[in-house]
N, C-alpha and C positions, 0 to 999 in steps of 0.2 A: 414576445411575452416572456417574462422572467419565470423560471421554474423553481419551485421550492426544493430545498436540499434535503428534506427529511424523508423522501420516498425513493428508496433505492434497493437494489438486489445484487447479491454476489453469487456467482455460479462457477463451478469447476467440474469437469468430467460428468456433466449432466446432473450434478447435485446443486440444490439451491439452499443457501444459508442466509438466515436473517441476522442482521447486526443492528445495533442501535447507533453506532458511530463508526465512520471510516475516516482516517486522516492520513496525510502524507502522499497524496496523489500529486507529486511534484517532480520536476526534473530541471536541471540547470546545466549550463555549459561552462566548464572551467576554461579559464584563459591564462595565457602567459604574457608577460610584458616583453616586447622585443624592440630593440633599437639598433639600427644600422650605424656603423661608424661614420658614414658620410652624411648622416642626418644633420641639417644645419642648426636645428634648435635642440634644446635639452629635454625632449619629450620621447615617450615610447608609444608604440602601437600595441593594441590588444589583439592577440591572435587566439581564436578558439582552438582548443586542443582535445578535450574529452567531455563526454556527457556524464553527469552524475545523477543518480536517482535516489530519492529519499526512501527510507524504510516506510512501510505502510502499517498502520496500527488499526486493528479491527476490534471493536468491543461489542459485547452482547450480554444479555442476561444469562446467568449460569443455567445451562441445560444439563440434564442427566447424561452421563457418558463422558468420556475423556478423549474425544477425537483429536484435539489440539496437542494434548500431552503425548498421545500415541505418535502423532506426526513428528513432533520435535524429538521424541525418544528414538525415532528411526534415523535421525541425522547422525552420520558418522563421518570421519575424515574424508573418505572418497566416495561414500554412498549417500546421496541426498535425494529424497523424493521431491522432485520439483513439480509444481502444478501451474498451469496457465489459468488465470482467473479472469472472469469478466465482471466488471463492476458497472452496473447500469443505473443511471438516473432515470426515473420513470415519471411519466405525466399522469394525469388523473385517470386515463383509460388504461393504465398499466403498460403503456408502450414506452420503449426506450427513447429518450431524448438525446442522451449522450452515453457512450459506452467506452470505458477504459479497459483495454486488454493488458493485463499484467503478465509479463513473460517470465517463466521459470521461477516462480515464487517458492520460497521455503521458509519455515519458521526459524527465527533466531531468539525469540523470547515468548514464553507463555506465562501469563500471570493469572493466578486464581484470585477470586474475590477476597477482599479484606473481610474479616469476620468481626462482628461487634454485637454482643448480646443486648446492648441498649439501643441499637439502631432499628430502623424500620425500612431501610433501603433495600432495593433489589440487589442480589448478589451479581456483580458484573465481572466477567472474565475477559481477558484481552490476549490477542496474539499479535506479535510484531513480525512482519515479513520482510525479508530481503528479496531482491528480484533483479532481473537483468534488463528491464526496460518497460516502458509504458507506450502503448500505441492508442491513440484516440480514434475511435470510430464513431461516426454519426450519420 
């Protein structure tokens, strides 16, 4: 059975945070082209060398407080408050169907909502996170 993508939860250090959108749960393996001098044809082989992880962007309706601005303000050259996050896709009974563990995440961008006196949209804030890997747990 296919699960809807609109029911999810983010947790860190026992805290639960609601977001309206999470994107960037991706990883890829970089490759290099390699050709030995004795290869009879003019082709190369692909060799895997390093994993690369996308940044993760989380968006939510603006809530009072400035938790994300405080977090990014604490980032200095050698001192970074890293957090392990759990992003859980939930079924109708609130049980996790898939869980992504994001390792050593820290903010690299916090964006406040755009303000428009003629609009009637909800104010959305966003935080972009760098990290050191994703582990899929299910």
